[in-house]
C-alpha angles and dihedrals in degrees: 000000000000115000095241092053092047090053088054099041091048089047094234086127122024102226134029091229090057090048091053091049091050090053090047092054092051098243093121120078129182117199090347097308128103104256132208119228092252094060113122115237124205136180112291096034116131111224120194123195114192103182128164097265103028146017124216132180116191138172115225109236102173136011109207123216090229141002116307133206126270094258093052094044095080090053092065092075143024120224113235099174133000132174140160118231123231115236115254115232 
């Protein structure tokens, strides 16, 4: 499954267009490397999201064939690290 689609299906990012933009800006990494939206993800991959308000590092546990329900979405990944960023003044 494409990275941008996985981010949307897993509900890490709300919309696929936003997931693609995040990849284009270089704030999404897979296994330590900046990743394009078209990169294929597989179980065992480590995905890092370093957005303006928060940082999240997750391990991909499962890649579904199609969209899943809200309850099952959090089962697609395991959170390794998560933190909110303080706003800079």
